[in-house]
C-alpha positions in Angstrom: 164.0 132.6 84.0 165.8 131.9 80.7 165.7 133.4 77.4 166.7 136.4 75.2 165.6 139.6 76.2 163.9 141.1 73.2 161.7 138.3 72.9 158.0 139.6 73.1 157.0 136.2 75.2 159.7 136.9 77.5 158.6 140.4 78.1 155.1 138.9 78.5 156.3 136.7 81.3 158.0 139.3 83.0 155.4 141.4 83.1 152.7 138.9 84.5 155.7 137.8 87.3 156.5 141.5 87.9 152.6 142.0 88.3 152.3 139.4 90.6 155.2 140.2 93.3 157.2 137.2 92.1 161.1 137.6 92.4 163.3 136.2 89.8 166.4 136.4 88.2 166.5 136.6 84.2 169.5 134.7 82.3 169.6 135.9 78.9 171.3 133.1 77.0 172.4 134.9 74.2 174.6 136.9 76.1 175.4 134.8 79.3 175.2 131.2 77.2 174.0 128.0 78.6 175.5 125.4 79.8 175.0 121.6 78.6 174.6 120.3 82.0 171.5 122.9 82.3 170.0 121.7 79.2 170.1 118.3 80.1 168.6 119.0 82.9 165.7 120.2 81.2 165.6 117.9 78.1 165.4 114.8 81.4 162.4 116.7 83.0 160.4 118.0 79.7 162.1 116.5 76.8 164.1 117.9 73.6 161.0 117.8 71.8 159.1 120.5 73.9 162.4 122.3 74.4 163.3 122.7 70.5 161.4 125.6 69.1 161.1 124.4 65.4 159.2 128.0 64.7 161.9 130.0 65.9 163.4 131.6 63.0 167.1 130.3 63.5 165.6 126.8 63.0 163.8 128.0 60.0 166.8 129.3 58.6 169.0 126.1 59.0 168.9 123.7 55.6 166.9 121.3 55.0 169.9 118.5 55.9 170.2 119.8 59.6 166.5 119.4 60.0 166.4 115.7 58.8 166.4 112.9 61.6 166.5 114.7 64.6 167.1 113.2 67.7 168.3 114.4 71.1 171.6 114.6 70.7 171.4 116.1 67.5 168.7 118.4 69.2 170.6 119.2 72.2 173.9 120.2 69.8 172.1 122.7 68.0 170.4 124.5 70.7 173.8 124.6 72.6 175.2 126.1 69.8 172.4 128.2 69.0 170.2 128.7 72.2 168.0 131.3 70.4 166.0 127.9 69.3 165.4 127.0 72.5 161.4 128.0 73.3 161.1 130.9 75.4 160.5 131.5 78.3 162.0 128.4 80.4 161.4 129.4 83.6 162.8 126.8 87.1 160.4 126.7 89.7 161.5 124.4 92.5 162.0 121.3 90.8 160.0 121.8 88.1 160.3 123.7 84.5 158.0 125.7 82.6 158.5 126.0 78.9 157.2 129.0 77.0 154.2 131.4 78.9 150.7 130.5 79.7 148.9 132.9 82.1 147.1 130.0 83.3 149.9 127.7 83.9 152.0 130.5 86.1 148.9 131.2 88.0 148.8 127.4 88.8 152.9 126.9 89.2 154.5 130.4 90.8 153.3 131.1 94.2 
């Protein structure tokens, strides 16, 4: 699971995983960083539009000019520079990527 420790959605996902006896490793990308190769893999599976959290404080605080004309290259550079713009959590389950937390989706995918 990837995200940041103090995120409420991360906390909910962690409680769900622990409550269901699911082992996981947590990677805080604010502390540990995030490499471009992993982000490329996520983008290839779910798309940059799903990963970029436009509702995040970090994104909202960007100058308007930085929010215009978004494309994959620009979004990727922004997420690598400030990973708190990535929607949380990102959970790798086998070859699947789950973005965000919804208990019913976790119930279906996480075994």
